[in-house]
N, C-alpha and C positions, 0 to 999 in steps of 0.2 A: 766189790767188785773186783771181777777179774777181766781182763780183757777180750775175754771170748764171750762174757755173756752181750748181750744188744741193751743198749741203754733205751732207755723211753725217752720219745721222741718230747723235744721241749714244746709245753705248750706256746699257742702262734698269739701272738701281737693283737692286743682285740685293734678292730677296723675305727680311728675317729671320725666323726662327724667333719664333713667342713668348713674348719674357721674358726670353731669350739674348740678343737683341742683334746675334746669326749669322745668315750667311746660310744659307737651304733649300736644298739639292741639289736638282738635278732631276728625279732620279729618285722621290725623294718625294715634291717637287712635285707630280708626275702619277699617283700614289699617290693622294694626297689629293684629287685631284680625280675621278681615278676612283672613289673610294670615294662620296665626294658622292656622282654619277651613279648607284650601284648604290642607295643610300640613298631619293633621290628616288625613284627605281625602286620598291623596293618599298612606299613610300607610297602611291606609285601604285597599285601595285594590292593592299597592303592595304585601300585605298580601294575600289579596286575589288570586292575580294571581300568588305568589308563589306555594301557596296552588292546584292551578286550574292546572297548570305546571307539577307539582306533579305528581298530578292524572290521568296526561297523559302519563307521563315517566313510571309510575306502570303500565297502563293501554297495552303501546309500549311494555314495559317488559314483561306482565303476556304471553299475546298472542304472541308472538313471541317465548316464551318458548313452550306455549302451540304445536302448528305449528310445533315445530322441535322434541319435542316428537310423534305427527304424522307420522314422515318419517318411521320411521322402523315398525309400523305397514302397512303402503304402499309398502313399499319392498316385505313383507313377501306378504301379498294379490297378490299382480308383479309375483312374483316368483311360488306361488303357482295354477297360473291361476286362479286366482278369479275375473274376471272385474269387477263385480257388486261392488263387499266389496271395490274393488279398489274407483269404482268412488264415491263411497261415503266420503271415506277418506278424496279424493281431496275436494268435498264440506266442510267439516268439516275444511279442511286446508285453502281452499280459504276463509270461515270467519273470522276464526282469523288472516291472514294476513291482510285481506280487513280492519279490525280492525281496526288493530296498525297503517294501513296507514292512516286512517280517526283522529286517533288520532293525528298523527304525521305531519297532512293538518291546523290545528286548528292552526285559525287566528294569537290567541295568540302564538302559536308557531311558527309559522312563524313571528311573531315581536321578539321573542326571538332570533331568530338564524341570527337577524339581532345587536342585541346589539357586543360591544367588549365582546376582551376576551373569553367569555364563549359560543357566538354566534357560535361557529364552534361547539361544539359538539349536540346542538341540530338541525343543518343544516345533522350534521354527520348521529345522529341518525334516524334523515325525510327520508336521501335518502335510511340507510338499512332497514329501513320499507316500504320503496317504492319498494326494489328491491325485498325483498322479497314476494313483492304481485306479481312481474310483473313474475317472476319465478313460482308463483303457477300459476296467471291466465292466462299467454301468453307460458309458459313455460310445466308443468304438467299434464296441464288440456289436454291441445290439445294433448299430446303425451299417457295421460293413454284412453281417446276415441278413438284412434286407435290400441290400445295394441292388442283389440282379434284379428284383421285383421292381424295382424303381429305376430299369434299364429306361432313360428319356429317348432312346431312338424306337424303344417298342409304347413310348406315351406319347408318342407326338400326335396329334391331329390325322385323319386320314379319310378318306373317303365314305369308309363303312363305320366312322365313330371311332373311340379310344375307348380301352377298358382299364377303367377306373377303379376298379377294385382295387388291384394292386397298391396305389395309393393309399386309400382308403383301410385296408391290412396294413400297411406303415404307420399310420400315424400314431399308433401308442407305444410304437417303438422309438421313434423319433422322437414324440413328449418327453419319454424316459430320459433319452438320452440330453436331452434340453435342459430336464432338469437335475440330471444327477453334474453335469460340467457348470451349471451355473448355479448350484450349491458348494463346487469346490472353489470358485473363484470368490467366490462371497466368503467362504473359511481361511483363504489365501490374504483377503483385501482388510480381512480385521487382523493383520497381526501385524505390531508395532515394529515397521520398520529399522526405526529410526535407534533401536540399542543393541541391534545386531551386529555381528562382526561383518565387514565387508563378504568373504568366503561364504556365507549365509546371507546378507541381504544381494548380493548379487542374482543367484542362482533364482531368490522371491523375486524379485522384479522382473525376470526373464519369465517364470514362471505366469507372473499376472498378467505380462502383454500377449504372450498366446494364448491365456484362455480368455480374456477379456476379447479377442477379436472371434475365436469359438464359440462363444456364448452369444456372440451375435447373431452368428450365421445359420446357430443350429435354431436360437427361436424364432428365426427365419423359416427356417425347412419345416420346424413343429407349426404354424402359423397355415404355412404354403400348404401341408400336407392334411391337415384339419379342412381347409376351407375351398382345396381346388375339386372334388370330388364334387359337390355340391353346385360349387358355384356357373361349372361345367357339366352339369344337367346329368349329372347320376340319377336323382331322384323324381326329377319331371323336369323337362324343356326350360330353360334361362331366356328371358329375353332383355335385351340391354340395347340404349340409345345408344349407337355408335357416332361423337362426334367428329366431324373432319374437320379441325383447325388448321386454314387460311394464316399463314405467316405476314404474307404481305400486305395484308389490313391487321394492323397488328394486335392482342386483345390480350389482357395480362397473362392468363395460363398459355396463351401462345397466338392465336389469331382467330378471325372469325368464324363460328361454326357452321358455314357457307353452307356443304353436303352431309346429309343427315342420314342414318340406315338402321336397321334394327337388324341387329347381328342376334342369333340364338344358337346357343349351345345346349346340345339334345344328346346325353352319353359322348361328350367330348369330342362332340361332330360340330363343325362350324359354319353356318350358314350364313349369308343376307340377303336383306328381302326391303320391301316396304319403302325402296326409295324416298328420299324429299328436301327440300330445303328449305332456311331458314326464311327465304321470301317466299314463298310458298306457305307458310304458318301466319305469315301477315301480321296486321298489330293486335295487340291484346290491350284492350280496353273496359272497366277498366284493369288496371296492369296487378301482375301475378307480384302477390305481397314479397318482401323481404325484408330484412330484417333492418329498424332505421340506424341503428349506426352506419352498414351500409349503404343505405340510399342515402346518407346525410353524404354522403364520399363520390358515390356514383351513382347520384340522381335515379329516380323511378325508370328511367331504360331498362335496365336491369331485369324488369320484369313486365318490359313493352312488346322489345323488339329479343324474338331469337339471337341475331344479331352481337346480342349486347348483354347475355346473359353473365358472359365471364367479363366484364370489366374488371371484377372484382378478382382479386391472386386465388380466394376460397373456393377449391377448388367442388365441394360439399353442397355451397353455396351454388355455385351454378348451374351442379347437378340436378339437383332438388328443382331448382326454377324451370330446368328446360325439361324434365319431364314431367311436370304440371301444364307446362305449353303444350305435350305432346299428348296429354293426356285429355287436353280442351278442346284441340282442334281435331285429334285424331278417335277420342273415345278408346286410348289404349291405354293400359296402367301398366306400365315396364318394370325390371326388377331390379335396374341397375345404369347406371353410365360409364361411357368409354368412352377418351377423348385424345386421338392421336393424332400429328401432323404430317405434313409430308416429307419431313425430315427421317422422321420415324420408321415412313415406311419402310423409306430406303434402305434403313437400316436392316429393314425387311426381309428386302430383294435381293441384299447383298448376301442374306445365306440360302435363300431359293430361287436364286438365279432370275433374269429376265422374263415380263411374262408379254403376253405381243394382247391384243387390241384386237378382235375380230369381230366386235359388232359391228355391220354393214352402216347403222345410223349415227355409232360415233365415227367411222370413217367418213361416212357424209358432212358430219359433223363440224371437222378438220379440214375437208376438202384438201387432203392428204397434204397436208401440211406442217402436220404434229409428227411425232414419230411413231411408227405403231407396237412396237418394243419400246419398253421401259427397264432401266435397271437402277441398280442405285446409284451410278453416276449422273444418269439424263432426267429422275424423276422430279425431284427440285424445280430443276432450270422450268422443265416442261409446266408443270401443275403452278407454280408462283410466278411466272414472266410469261413464257411463249405462248400460254394460253389465252392468254387476251390480247396476245397480238395480233391471233387466227382466227381466234372465235368472239366476232361480238355480240351476241345475247348474252347477257347474264344468265337466265335461265340453261342456256345449254351450257357455261360453262361448267354450273353446278353438276348437269348431267356427266359431263365428261367426268366433273370433279368423283362425284357418286361411284362412275365406273370403274373409274381407276382403282380404286378402294378395295370395290367389288374385289377385280381383279387378283387384285394383291391377297384378298384373306382367302377368296378361294383356291392361290397356293399355298396359304400358309394349310388351312384344311386336309388340301388333298395328301399333303405331307410329303410336299417337296422340300429339299433342302435338309440337311445336316443340323442332327438336333443341337450341338454344344454352342454352333455358328448364330442357330436362331436365336438360343435362349441369350449369348453373350447380346445378339441387337436388339432385343426387346429388352434388355435390363440395360443397356447403354442409353437405351429411349426414357426408360423409367428414371436414370438417374440424371439426365439432363431434364425432367420435367415435362416429354413429349407426350410422355405413357401416361394417363390417368386413370384412373379407377373410383366406381362409387354404387355401393351396395345399398337395396333400399331395406333391407333385410338386416334389422338394427344390432343382433348377436355380431354378422358379418362385418359390419361397417366398425365398429368399436376394435377390431382385431384390424381391419386396415387403418384404420387413423393409426396406430405406432411407425407406418411406414410412409415413407417416399410418395409412394404410389396414389397414395389418397389425394394430396395435394392440398394437404391444409396449411393454413397461415399460424397455427396454434393446436396445441396440445402434444400426446407422445412423440409425436416424429419431430417436431419443431426443436431444434439447440438452443440453449438458454438465452446464447450471445449471436443468433440469428439478425443480421438483416435483411431486406427485402428492395430491388429494383425491379420495376413495372411498367410496362409500360402501355399506352390503349392510343389508337388510334386517330387524329383530328383532323386530320383531312376528308376523310368521307369517302377514301380510296382504296388505290394496294401501295400506293407510295413506298411501303415498310421494306418491300423487297431493297430500296435500293439505300436505307439508313442502315450504318454500321456504329455502332456501339461498344463504349469498351466503359467498363463496371468497377470502379477501385474503394475499398475502406482507408483511409488514416486514420491510424490511433494515435491520439494526439494523450499530450504526458497527463496524467492522474491528476487533480483537482487536490488544492488545500483539504478541502472536505472529505480527502477520497473517494470520489465520483469520476466514473471515466467517463471522455468524450470523446466520438466517433464520427467522422464523415462520412458521407457516401460522396462520392464524387463520380459524376455521370459525365462521359463524353457521348454526345451524338453528330453526326456526320454525313449530310444528303450527299450524296456518289451519284447521284442520276446526271445525267448529259449535259453540258449549258442549254442545250435546244431543247429539254426534257417538255418544257411547255409543248411544241408540237412534234417531235419526235415519236412521242411516247403517245400511245390510245388515248382519247378522253375517259375511258373506262378506268386507268391506271391515272393520271394527273388529278382526277375529279372536275376537270372544265372549271374551278373554281365554282359550281354546285354548294358549297358549305361555306362561303369567303375565301378562300384558302386560295391562292393565284395559282394555276397550275402548272407544275413540276415543281412547286413548295412541298415541301414535307413538313405537317403538325404534328406532334407528342403531345399526348399529357404524361406526364413524367410523374411516377408514385413512389416514395422511397417509406419501408415500412422500418421500423426500431423495433430493439427487442423491448419484451416486456416491461412496464413502471417507469422506461427512459419518458425522457421527453424530445420534442422538436423543436429547434430554439432561431436556428436560423438559416436562412436559405441564398443562396450567389447564382447570380449568371454570367459568368466570363469577368468573375472579379467582382461585379459589383450586386450589392443586397438590393433582393425582390422582396416583393410582397408573396405570400403562397398562401396556400390550402394548408390549416393546422386540423385535422382529426384525430379520433383514436379509434380500432377498430381490434377487438377482445384483450382490451388494454396494451394494445400496442400503438405505439404514436407514428400516426403517417403525417407527411408532406406530400403533398399536389402543384405542380406548376405547368403552366404549358408550353413548349419551346416551338418555335416555329424557323425551319434552315430554308434558304434555299438553294438550286444547285452547285455544289461545292463546297456550302456553308460548314461549319462546325459551330458547336457550342457546349461549354461544360459548366455544366449546374451540380453545385453541392448541398450535401441538407446537413447540418451539423446536429449532433443528437448528444444529450447532454444528459446528467444524472441517472448514470448509467451504472446499473450495480450486480450486473452481472461480472466474474473477471474471468472467464473461462475465454480461449480463442475466439476473436469475432469472425465470423464466415457471415457471406452473402449468397442468394440465391436471387436469380434473373427470370425474367421472362423467355422462353428460347424460342429465337429468333431463326432467319436464315442462317445466322451465322453460327459456326462451333461455340458450344458454351469455353472453350477452353480458352479463343480468342476473347472472347467478351469481358470473364473474369480476370482481373489483373494482382497479382499479388498483393496481400495487406503492407500496407506503406506503414512506419513508427516515424514518427517523430522524433529528432533527439533530444534527452530531458537532460539538459546542465544542471549544474547543483550552482548557486548565488555564493559569489564569493567573498 
């Protein structure tokens, strides 16, 4: 071979198997090469998938945050009655939530939801996005569309009545929105947050909290839209017995229903007629029948005198008893009962503005010694104190009471006042249990029992851990105007058997002047007619615990005392009597044990002359140390 001839390449050295020193066969070599390429491809695809999922997560986060930022703007447009602007915001809101939902519906996102450990975070995020879009599309959008037809300024009572058709037409949309939001809330509540990353668990908790409050409000709106037209007389006139409660002589639901008026609602127009009084109805013998449980606690006086139908704090019982009395004495079957007290009448006057009493009979009754113009500032003192000093005849007092109520409702039905203020005032009265409603229609009443407005002591409107502190006058007079009270729950340490124990502490003070026996009218002090010295205030104090618990002990001013122990709809009831001379205070404590409810306890009280906020004190918890 010459130097110019090309030499053949030398044969390649065979690849050795790692650790053996033996050659690798060609097939195996090619397989390893292919596997390496596949692994590289998987890594590239995995990296791309992570980037893709990251981009989708960023989209979901940004879109949901953008939708959240629109909520204040939407509220502002609604409150300022700008339906066109509100609809425009809704369209923008739906765009953001739909984009977030689309991102969470991506096939790769769905695949990631099925992976171990982290998959629950992807599925929870998808559910949040889906719920947000459902709320925007099925909840907010339909409500805003009917909002203009539900303009409350247009729906307020007027002298010519109110067009109730818009409420009736809007009812299906409100009900549909309520259902959609409730379904979304239930889906979110079904997610186990314990396994989620903080970045997902935080937004989930926030979404749950927001939907919880919205669900309650929408359920209320849906029920109101369904009930209001018929109860306001859209199909036929409705007649209700209006019980004007007098807090100066306290009863469990507020005060004696001394003044009685028939309120008629006809196509949204409200009118009052047939004034009467508990005194005029007289004694019922034999008594109207009440259930045995309540008769044991409150005696058969509940069915004997209209003044005592609300010895019980359960307004459905009081209302049905009062309507039976009215029918028996007046021969008129009514459609329901409404209760209101002077404090709530004051809330209405705050919205409607003052009323003028121009009836010559009323001016003659007062001999010019009572104001002829009543407002939210002076109506309580006038009705619960001054009237007794200036009008000696009890029948004339009832006439004055009924006339004031008629004038206030007349102002309401004439359309006076601004809608939002009026609704706020009535709503405050409902929240404080000063405004109560019962319907003789069983289907309507089944809806009302879900709300505070019903005044029920059991059922869906009553939280599981609810306590009650109620008062009935034992003086037989009007001394409760001077009795000031506070009520506080004392949460004690959980017993070794796991049951809770809570005390209901009730402090009462007679603020009447020291010379009340002579300086106050005999009609206010009672003049000792029922065995209570003039100027002294006697009250029957009643405490309710939650269902299944027991009332175990009672103390008065730190000393154990005998007390009555009964049950009402499976709730334990403790009762005792407190007598206070002018300037005297007394503290009663009822101890409830075997409490199985672990929710936050709360207490409901008889509405009195005082603001409820001044009566109910914050719950106090005893410190629970551990044995060393």
